[in-house]
C-alpha positions in Angstrom: 130.3 101.6 252.3 132.4 100.0 254.9 133.8 97.7 252.2 134.6 100.5 249.9 136.6 102.3 252.6 138.5 99.2 253.4 139.4 98.8 249.7 140.7 102.3 249.5 142.9 101.8 252.5 144.3 98.5 251.0 144.9 100.3 247.6 146.7 103.2 249.3 149.0 100.7 251.2 149.8 98.8 248.0 150.6 101.9 246.1 152.8 103.1 248.8 154.6 99.8 248.9 155.0 99.9 245.1 156.4 103.5 245.3 158.8 102.6 248.1 160.0 99.5 246.0 160.4 101.6 242.9 162.4 104.2 244.9 164.6 101.4 246.4 165.3 100.2 242.8 166.7 103.6 241.8 170.6 103.6 242.0 172.0 105.8 244.6 174.6 108.4 243.6 176.6 111.0 245.4 176.3 114.5 244.0 177.7 118.0 244.6 176.8 121.3 243.4 178.6 123.4 240.8 180.4 126.1 242.8 182.4 129.3 242.0 186.0 129.9 243.0 188.8 132.3 242.2 190.7 130.6 239.4 194.1 131.6 237.9 194.2 130.6 234.3 197.5 129.1 233.1 198.4 129.5 229.5 200.4 126.4 228.4 202.1 125.9 225.1 204.7 123.6 223.6 208.0 125.5 223.1 211.2 124.7 221.4 214.6 125.7 222.7 216.7 127.7 220.2 220.2 129.0 220.5 220.6 132.8 220.4 224.0 132.6 218.9 225.1 129.7 216.6 228.1 130.1 214.3 229.5 127.8 211.7 233.3 127.9 211.6 234.4 127.9 208.1 237.7 128.2 206.1 238.2 131.4 204.1 241.3 130.1 202.3 242.3 126.7 200.9 245.0 124.5 202.3 245.7 121.5 204.4 244.3 121.4 207.9 247.4 121.6 210.1 246.2 121.8 213.7 243.1 121.7 215.8 243.4 123.7 219.0 240.2 122.7 221.0 238.6 119.8 222.8 235.4 118.8 221.1 232.4 119.6 223.2 234.3 122.0 225.4 233.5 125.7 226.1 235.5 128.2 224.0 235.9 131.9 224.4 235.7 134.5 221.7 239.1 135.0 220.2 240.3 131.5 221.0 242.5 129.8 218.2 240.5 126.9 216.8 242.2 125.8 213.6 245.4 126.3 211.8 245.6 125.9 208.0 249.0 125.3 206.4 250.4 128.8 205.8 253.6 128.2 203.7 252.0 129.3 200.4 250.5 132.4 201.9 253.8 133.4 203.7 255.6 133.0 200.4 253.0 135.3 198.7 253.4 137.9 201.4 257.2 137.9 200.9 256.7 138.3 197.2 254.4 141.2 197.6 256.7 142.9 200.1 259.6 142.6 197.5 257.3 143.8 194.8 256.5 146.9 196.9 260.1 147.6 197.6 260.8 147.4 193.8 257.7 149.6 193.1 258.8 152.2 195.7 262.4 152.3 194.2 260.9 152.9 190.8 258.8 155.7 192.2 261.8 157.3 193.9 263.7 157.1 190.6 260.8 158.6 188.7 260.3 161.4 191.1 264.0 162.3 190.9 263.8 162.3 187.1 260.7 164.5 187.2 262.4 167.0 189.5 265.4 167.1 187.1 263.2 167.8 184.2 261.4 170.6 186.1 264.8 172.2 187.0 265.8 171.9 183.3 262.6 173.3 182.2 263.1 176.4 184.4 266.5 176.9 182.8 265.0 176.5 179.3 267.0 173.4 178.6 264.2 170.7 178.7 261.3 170.6 176.4 257.6 170.5 177.5 257.4 167.0 176.0 260.3 165.8 178.3 258.6 167.2 181.3 255.3 165.6 180.4 256.9 162.2 179.9 258.7 162.4 183.4 255.5 163.5 185.1 253.6 160.5 183.4 256.3 158.0 184.5 256.1 159.3 188.0 252.3 158.9 188.0 252.6 155.3 186.7 255.1 154.4 189.3 253.0 155.9 192.1 250.0 153.9 190.9 252.2 150.8 190.9 253.0 151.4 194.5 249.3 151.7 195.4 248.5 148.6 193.4 251.3 146.5 195.1 250.3 147.8 198.5 246.7 146.5 197.9 248.1 143.2 196.7 250.2 143.0 199.9 247.2 143.8 202.1 245.4 141.0 200.3 248.1 138.5 200.8 248.5 139.4 204.5 244.7 139.0 205.0 244.8 135.6 203.3 247.7 134.6 205.6 245.7 135.8 208.6 242.9 133.5 207.5 245.1 130.4 207.9 244.4 130.8 211.7 240.7 130.5 212.5 239.5 132.0 215.8 236.1 131.6 217.6 233.9 134.7 216.9 231.8 134.1 220.0 231.7 132.5 223.5 230.1 129.0 223.5 230.3 125.4 223.3 232.1 123.9 220.2 230.9 120.8 218.4 232.9 117.9 216.9 235.4 118.8 214.2 234.0 117.8 210.8 237.5 117.4 209.3 240.5 115.9 210.9 244.1 117.2 210.5 245.7 116.6 207.2 242.5 117.2 205.1 242.4 119.7 202.4 239.8 122.3 203.2 238.6 125.5 201.6 235.8 128.0 201.1 233.6 125.2 199.7 234.2 122.7 202.5 231.3 123.8 204.6 231.4 124.1 208.4 234.6 122.8 210.0 232.8 123.0 213.4 229.9 124.9 215.1 230.1 127.2 218.1 226.9 127.5 220.0 226.3 130.1 222.8 223.7 128.4 225.0 223.4 130.9 227.8 220.9 132.5 227.5 218.7 130.7 225.0 215.4 131.4 223.2 212.2 129.4 223.7 209.9 129.7 220.7 206.2 128.8 220.7 203.1 129.1 218.6 200.2 130.6 220.3 196.6 130.2 219.2 194.8 133.4 218.2 192.1 132.8 220.9 194.7 132.6 223.7 196.7 135.4 222.2 193.7 137.7 222.6 193.2 136.8 226.2 196.9 137.0 226.9 197.0 140.5 225.4 194.2 141.7 227.6 196.4 140.7 230.6 199.7 142.1 229.2 201.2 138.7 228.5 203.6 138.4 225.7 204.9 141.9 226.0 208.3 143.0 227.2 206.6 145.2 229.7 204.5 142.4 231.1 204.9 141.8 234.8 204.1 138.1 234.2 207.2 135.9 233.6 206.9 132.6 231.7 208.1 129.3 233.4 209.1 126.1 231.9 208.3 122.3 232.5 211.1 120.0 231.3 210.5 116.7 229.4 210.5 114.6 232.7 207.8 116.9 234.2 210.0 118.7 236.5 209.9 122.6 236.9 212.8 124.6 235.5 214.3 126.7 238.2 214.7 130.0 236.2 211.9 132.3 234.8 212.1 133.9 231.5 211.1 137.1 229.8 209.1 137.7 226.6 211.2 139.5 224.0 209.3 139.0 220.7 205.8 138.6 219.3 205.3 138.3 215.6 203.4 140.9 213.7 200.8 138.6 212.0 198.8 135.4 212.6 199.6 132.4 210.4 196.7 131.8 207.8 197.3 128.1 207.8 197.4 127.5 211.6 195.7 130.5 213.1 198.7 130.8 215.5 201.3 133.5 216.1 205.0 133.1 216.9 206.1 134.2 220.4 209.5 134.1 221.9 210.9 134.2 225.4 214.5 134.4 226.8 215.6 132.2 229.6 219.0 132.0 231.4 220.7 128.7 231.1 223.6 129.0 233.5 223.7 125.2 234.2 223.4 124.2 230.6 220.2 122.1 231.2 218.3 123.5 228.2 219.6 122.2 224.9 218.8 123.7 221.5 216.3 121.6 219.6 214.6 120.2 222.8 210.9 120.7 223.4 209.5 122.0 226.7 206.2 123.1 228.1 205.8 126.9 228.6 203.4 128.0 231.3 202.3 131.6 231.7 200.3 132.5 234.8 198.8 135.9 235.0 198.4 137.6 238.3 194.8 138.6 237.7 192.4 135.9 239.0 188.8 135.4 237.9 185.7 133.9 239.4 184.8 130.7 237.6 182.5 127.6 237.9 184.4 124.6 239.2 183.7 120.9 239.5 185.7 118.0 241.1 188.0 116.1 238.7 186.2 112.9 239.8 183.0 114.2 238.1 184.6 114.7 234.6 184.6 111.9 232.0 185.9 111.9 228.5 184.9 110.1 225.3 185.6 110.5 221.6 183.4 113.7 221.5 185.3 115.3 224.4 184.7 116.0 228.1 181.3 115.6 229.8 179.7 115.3 233.3 176.5 113.7 234.5 174.0 116.3 235.8 171.1 115.3 238.1 168.0 117.3 237.1 165.5 118.6 239.7 163.4 115.5 238.8 166.4 113.3 239.7 166.9 112.3 236.1 170.4 111.8 234.8 171.5 114.1 231.9 174.8 114.1 230.0 176.3 117.6 229.7 179.1 118.4 227.4 181.6 120.9 229.0 184.6 123.0 228.0 187.3 122.8 230.6 189.9 125.5 231.5 192.5 125.4 234.3 193.1 122.3 236.6 194.0 123.0 240.1 193.7 121.4 243.6 191.5 118.5 242.5 189.1 120.6 240.6 188.5 121.6 236.9 187.5 125.1 235.8 184.3 124.8 233.6 184.2 127.3 230.9 181.0 126.4 229.3 178.3 123.8 229.8 177.3 124.2 233.4 175.5 126.7 235.7 176.1 127.5 239.3 174.1 125.3 241.7 173.4 122.5 239.3 174.1 119.1 240.8 176.6 116.7 239.2 177.4 113.1 240.1 180.8 112.5 241.7 180.3 108.9 242.9 178.3 106.1 241.4 179.0 107.1 237.8 179.3 103.5 236.7 175.8 102.6 237.9 173.8 105.1 235.9 173.1 106.2 232.4 171.5 109.1 230.6 167.8 109.4 231.2 167.8 107.1 234.3 166.2 108.1 237.6 168.5 108.1 240.6 168.5 108.7 244.4 171.0 111.6 244.8 172.8 112.1 248.1 174.8 115.2 248.8 178.4 114.5 249.1 
């Protein structure tokens, strides 16, 4: 009996030592619990800067380009003279039309006098009805001739005015496409382009999912209290905020996105049409969300994941969907529950299914 008791004690000691050895063999990891915080969700999109006003300057009459009155790349004002087309031919046409008008008016004056004479003679019974009708017809023809020549003169004067080309808007003017001395006309295309770059549009395609959430918070509407902001290509913040002015009426079937547009001031000329920027929209409303340290989040070809330590101290891979990133934490939209323990240190020492010694960090 005494031997049996001794054997039991020895077995217990051996088992304890084995358990301690096995426990010592488990890798140690630092864990933390999934907590909840107030999170402000930021909606981020890629946007493209678009000029609000962009006008191609074109010739409306044909002729040799006589003068250019601007510095390429400079700011021009509405009404500034930009180009002159040789006007000699058009000036001659105007003089011809003025002479034609003077002749037509003289003929009208003559025919009116003849009509009056026929009317007087008719009253005295001297002129016939046919003579009176002939005089009236001549007067009507000459009056129509005056109207016709007046229209031709107006057309000639309009063509003459087109030999001077003015800027229709304020803005920055491009390079001249044609140098002086070239023959230009209505088929020559743009002679230059004037672009008004203050303010500018920023257009973006918003996913249907984000659009629904944004609409719930009043984002994307002109009455929205939330103003969009920009990040430039170098990562710096643009100093001005914008205002939404347009949201398309339907979702694209091919991309499941909808076009939205905001207006931004561009006093310094930093934003250039055609460049891409990051548009951030931060609602004022905050929400309570699960958060984890950024150090706990890993990524592979399937997406983001964290390593969870179960109540039995077994490592489990958990796929997660992430939201906003702020102050060293990730918002976790799906995949984790509050209070679960996740590994934040020692990630490289463990694998899924392994037993670990967790230590609260």
